[in-house]
N, C-alpha and C positions, 0 to 999 in steps of 0.2 A: 484227247482222253486225259483230262486234268483233274487232280484231286487237290482241294484247298482245305487246310485245317483251320477251323474257326474257333471252336470251344473245347473245354476239357483237355487242354494242352498244358501239361505241367500243373494241372489243377484237377480236383476230383469231380467237379460238377460242371454242368453247362455243355453237355455233349452236343456237337454240331459239326457236320462236314458238308462241303459243297463240291459237287462233281459236275463237270462238263464233258459229255461223251455222246457219241452217235447223234449229234445234233440236238441233244437235250441238256437242260440244266436242272439238276435235282439235288435234294438234301437227303442226308442220312442223319436222323435225329434233329431236333430243334429244341434243346433243353434250356432250362432256366438255371442260372448260377445260384447256388444256395450256400450260406455260410460265408466265411471270409473270402474276399476276391483279391487275389494277389497280382495277377497279370492282366493287362489290357487285351481285349479280344478284338480282332479285326472284324469289321462289318462284312456281311455277305456281299460279295463284290458286284452283284447285279440288283436291280429293283426286284422286290418280292413278286411283283406282277409278272416278271419274266421267268420265274421258277415254274417248271412244268409239273413236277410231282415231288413227293417225298416218301421216304421209307423210314419206319420207326421200329427200333429194336424192342422197346418195352415201355410200359406206362408211367414209370416213375417220373416225377416232375423235372428232375435234372436231365431227362432225356426228351420229354414231351412238352414241358411247360410253356415254351415260347411259341407254340403253334397258333394260339389265339392272337399273339402279337404279330405273327407273320400274316394272319388274315387281315388284321387292322391295317397292315402296310400293303395289302393288295394281293396276297397269295390266294389263288383260287383252285389250285390243282388237287388231284386226289392224294390221299395219304395212305399208303399201303402198310398194313400191320396184321398180326394174327387176330383171330376173332376175339379171343379173350382180352387182348390189349385194346382193341376198339371199345369193348364194353367197359373196361376199367377207365379208359380216357374219358368216356362219357360222363363219369362221375367226378374224376379227378380234375379235369380241366374246368368244370363248373365250380368245383370247390376252390380251385386256384383263383378263378375270376372273382368269386365272393370275397376271398382274402384281399385281393388287390383293391376292390372297391371299398371294403371295410377300412383298410389302412388309409386310403385316400380320404374317406370321410373323417376319420380321426385326425389326420394331419391337417385337413382344411379347417376343422374347428379350432385347432391350435393356431393355425396361420392367421385366421380371422382375428383372434385375440391379440396377435402380435403385429397386425398390419402387413403380413407377408402375402405374396401371390399364391393362388390356388395350386395345389399339388394334383397333377393329372395321373391317374392310374395307368400302369403299363398297358392294360387292356380291360375291356368291359365284359359283362356277362353276355351281351349280344355277340361280341367277337367269339367267345368260347362256344356258344350255342351254334353259331354259323360254321365254325371250323369243324366241329364235331360231325356235321353233315358230310364233310369231305372224306371221312375215313372209309376205307375199303377193307373189309375183312378177308383174310387169307388163311388157308389151311397150312398146318405144318407139313414140311417135306414135299410140297407140291411146287414144281417149277412153273412159274408164270411169266408171260411176256408183258412187260409194262410199257414198252415202246419198241419201235423197230430197232434191232441191234442191242436191246437190253432185256435180259432175263434175270429173274431173282428167285430165290428160294429161302424160306424161313425155316430154321431148325431150332429145336428146343435148347435154350441156354441154361435151363435149370436154375434160374435166379429168382423168378417171380412168376406167378400165374401168367401165361402168355408170353413170357420173355423169349427172345430169340437172338441167335446169331444170324447174320444175313449174308448169303452168297450172291454175288452179282457177276454175271457174265456179260461182257461188253464186246461187241464186234464193231470195229472201225477200220476202214481202209483194208478190209480183208483179213485183219488180224484180230484174234479173240484174246482177251485178257480177263482173268478172274480175280476179283478182289473180295476179301472176306472181312466183314466188320464183326468183331466178337460180341458186341454189346457187353453187358455185365455177365460174367461167367459165374455160374452158381456153385455153391458148396455141395458136397456129396451128402446123400442120405438126409436131405431136408424133409420135414413132414409134408405130406400131401403131394408135392410136385415131383416130377421126374428129375433124375440126374442130368447134368449137361450132356449134350450130344457132341461127339468129337468129329471134326472135319479132317479130311486127309489130303486135300489139294487146294492150292491157291498160288497165284503169281504174286499177289500182294496181300498183306494182312494188317489190319488196324486193330490192335487189341488193348484191352484195359489192363491196369496195373494197380488197382485200389489197394490190395493187400500184397503187393509185390515184394515187400520187405519183411514180412512176418508170417509166422505160423499161427493157426488157431489153437494149436496144442492138442492134447489128448481130448477126445470127445467124451464128455460125461453122459450119464443117463439123466437127461434133462428132467424127466418126470420125477425121478428120485430126488434130484437136487431141489426141485420145487416143493416136494413133500416136506423136506427138512425145513425149508423156509416157512411154509404154511404152518406146520406144527409149532415151531418156535414162536411165531407171531401170534397164532390163535391162543396158545397157552397164556400169553400175556394180555389177551382180549384186544389185540390190535388188528389193524387192517393191512393187507398186502396191496400196495399200489404199484402198478406196472405201467410206466410211460411206454407206449407202444405205437409204432407206426401203423396207421389205419389199414394199409394194404400190405399183406404179406406176414408181418410179424404178429399182428393180432390173431390171424387165423392159425398160425403155428402154435401160439400159446393156448388157444382153444383146443387144439389137437392134444397137447400134453395134459391139459386139465380134464378133458374127457376121459383120457386113460386113467388118471388118478381116481376119478369117481367110479368108472366102470370096474376097475380092478380092486376097489376098496383099499387103496394104498394109504389112506388116512382114516383109519377106522374110528379114531377119537372124534373126528369132525366130518361125518359122512354127508351132511346136508348144507355145507357152506355154499353161499351164493357167489356167482361170478357176474359182474356187471361189465358190459361193453358200453362205455359211455363216449360214443363218437358216431354221429350220424353217417359220416363217410365210411367208418369201419363196418357199420351195419350193412350199408349198401354193398360194400366190397365183399363182405361175407356171403351175401346172396349171390353175387357173381361167381364166387368160388364154387358154390353149390351147382350153378348152371353149367360149368365147364369141366365137370369131373371126367367126362368121357375122353376129352382130348388132352387134358393136362395132368390128371392125377396119376401117381405112381401105383405100382402093383399092390403095395400094402394098403393104401387108401381105397383102391378099387375092391380089394377083398372085403373090406368093411361095408362098402356100398352094396356089394352082392349079397351080403348077409342082412341087408336092411338097416345097417347102422350108419347114421350120418356122422362122419369123422370129426365134425366141428360143432356138434350140438349135444346137449346133455341136460338132465334135470338140474335146476338151479341157475341156468343161464338166463340172464335178464338183459334186454336190449334197451338202452336209454336213447330216446330221440330228442325229446323236447328239453328246454332249459329247466322246466319244473321237475322233470324226471331226473335230470342230472343233479339238481340241488337236493332232491329227496334222498339220494344215496348217502349223503353225509349225515342224514338224520336217522339212519338205520344203525342200530347198535349190534346187529348180529355179525357173526364171523363172515368176512367177505374178501373177495379179490376184485380190484377195480382196474380194468384195462382201459386206458384213455390216451388220446392223442393230444399234443404231438409227442413223438418219440424222443425228442431232445429237450422237451419241457420249455421250449421258447415261445409257445403259443397254444391256444386251444384250452379245452376243459381240464386238461391235466393240471394246469396251474391252480385251479380251484381245489382239486383234491390234494395237491401238495400243501396248500395253505392250511387245510384241515388236518393234515397228518404229519408234516415234517416236525412239528414241535412235540409230538407224542412219542415217548420212549417205547411205547407198546407196538408202534407200527413199523413196517419195513417197506422201503422203496427199492424195487428190483429193476435194475437196468438190463435190458436184453438186446440192445443194439448199439451201434456206433454213436458216440457223442462228440460232435465237432467242437473244436476250440472256440471259445467265446459263448457257448450255450450254457444255459442253466444246468442242464444235465451234466455237462463236463465239469462245471464248478462243484456240483454235489459229489461226483465221483472223486474229485481231487481233494475232498476234505473240507469244503466250505462249512463254516460253523454258523454263519448267519447269511440269510438271503432276503431279498426284498420282493414281495409279491403284492400287487395291487396297492402300492404305496405304504405297505406295512412291513416292518422288519420282523422276520421269522427266525427264531433260534432253532437250529437243526439238532434234534435229539433222536429222531428215528434212526433205525439201522439203515445204512446205505450199502446195498450189495449189488454185485454184478454177476449175472449168470454167465460164466465163461463159455466161449466157444460158439455161441449162437451167432451166426452170420449168414446172410444170403449170398455173400461173395466167396468165391474160391480164395484160399490163402496162397502163399507163394508156391507151395508144392502143387496145388491144384492148377495154378496158372501155367506152371512148367509142364504139367501133365497135358493140359489142353494144347499148348504150343508144340509139344513133342509128337502129336498125332499126325502131323503132315508127313506123308510118305517121302516127298521130295522137298528140299528146302525152298521156301518161298524166295522170290528174288529180293524182296525187302519186307521187313516187319516194322511197323510204326507203333510206338508205345505211347499211349495216351491215358487219360482218365485215372490219374494218380497224383499224389502230392509231388511237389517240385522235384525233390531229390529222389523220390521213389521211382519216378519215370526213368530217370537216367540210370539208377541202380538196376532196375529190372531189364532195361535194354542191354546193359553190360552182361547180365546173367544169360540172356538169350545168345549173345555173342560167344561168351566163354563156354557155356555148357552145351549149347545146341549148334554152335557154328553159324548162327543166322546173321545176316546183314541187317542189324537192328539199330534204330535210333529213336529219340524222343523229340518230335518237332514242336515248335512254338506256333502260336496263332499267326496266320498269314503265310505260312510256308506253303509253297505250291510245287506239286510234283507231276511230271509228265509220265503217265503209265505206259504210253506207247514207246517212248524213247528210253524209259527206265532211268530218268535223270531229273534232278531238281531244276525247276525254272526259277525258283526263288527260295532262299533259306533265310528265316528271320531269327532274331534273338528276342527273348522275353522283355517286354516293357513293364517294369514294376510300377504298380499303382502306388503313389506316394504314401497314402495312409496305411496301405498294406505293409510297406517297408518299415514304417515306424512301429506298427503293431508287431511285426515279426521280431524286431529288436527287443521290444518289451517282453514278448513271449519267451525269447531266448534267455533273457536275464532272469525271468521268474519261473521258467518251466521246471528246472531241476529242483528248486526249493519247493515248488508245488507238489512234485513227486514225493519229496520227503514228508510233507504234511499229509499227503494221501496215505503214505506208508504208516504214519503214526495213527491215523484214523483207522486203518485196517487192523493194526495191532490191538487197539482198544476193542474193536469188534470181536477179534479172536479171543481176547481175554474174557469177554462176556460170554462167549460161546462155551468156554471151559468151566463156567460156574457149575459146581456140583461134582467136578471130577475128583479122581483119587488124590489124596493129600500128597502122596509121593510124586505124582506127575505135576501137580501144581507147584510144588516146591522146586522141582527141576526147572520148570518154565520160568518161575520168578528169578532163579539164579542166572539163567541165560539172559533174561532182560537186564538184570542189574549189571552183569558182566559187560553187556553191550553199552549200557549207559556209562559205566566207568571208563570205557575206551573213548567215547565220543563227547563226554561232558567237558566243555572248555570254558 
């Protein structure tokens, strides 16, 4: 009864765990690493053809994205997940394969010019299409037997449509142990989907810690905040461009925009258009509509029962083809553009940034996490010039962040989830967070809840029957990651200062037309601060 940690250990992405129990070998998650890769991951310790089955917490690529690679390496077992997760993976894994093959084609054109060997994609569309056939849909809250001595149950994690925490009961040598994998724990009161469900018993817990070191802060009225941004931008005849993840965040934004239109919260511009410019987002939105009975919360269901689609409204336009995407920027009317990717590092959003970043009239609204090294992060930190499609673009548009929007629980939400166990688990393993955050959150679990908690590195092996480690590893830092980490440490604080200056200029512009008395006081405060720090 052994658990081996593979991915998302002291890192945020690449979730993957390998278990050997009751005579079976199986995976929980098989995710792709995204963004900076800091530590080396151990390979799954058996041939993929020897893996009997897999369990999947949810459809995000950092949890599901390597299943086509597993298929390419010989995995042929069933993949158990919720029904909505299966449907989302159908489109997301095909999209991921398309990206892999497109990148390989681009690299190979470059390699041929330089006389370098061909680049082989991680997997092909055929691998994705074949592994999709291995998915087995499961209902929430229903206990199922996946093998002799192994039962599982998926419970709603409240993070994404179909997301789950997974309870696993394992019986071996007449002894039963229960292990819980939290998956990504959701934020409270998200649009459309239900709040996370809390579990009250486990021998062992593997839980995420993405926001284990911070609070989301006070929750604003997102629709009202959007109204302010829309009015300010439309008054200047600009566009509102929202880099948005195709699955989850796009549908949330549609929910807020529907409310704005239905309640006439922007009477000056009642007929503005909203473009969803992402084929993947369009497909995902259709899947959201199909799974309302098992995944929507009470508020969304009330709308459904009244005959109202929570994510559709007059003026919503879906762009599928490249020609439709290009035509958006030829339209001079007031509009909102939702486009992927959410971190601006790929996809159609880059074209919309090219057309809007240089315009003082336009606003770029960030509504999700921006990883270090991405274009989105650079813009939020105050970049004044960026390069898109070989062209230097001067940033004149307003760059704003809608605070508090997150599909992840913050530190208080994580503690609330961990506190629900009626008896202390024998051990809690903290994963799926930045390097120091994993350790910090494990310490919080120790100090605040009295849990036996630790943050393992990849390759750590734990015997659940004996309640002891067979092997404890230390992190092996990837060389380039170490060099980049030093560079980030040196420049990070100054980047924060630049970003603060950028925000100050934005606040000054927002106060245009204010009372002279207030503006004079604001100016005096700025000058006083400058006198203190001018060196």
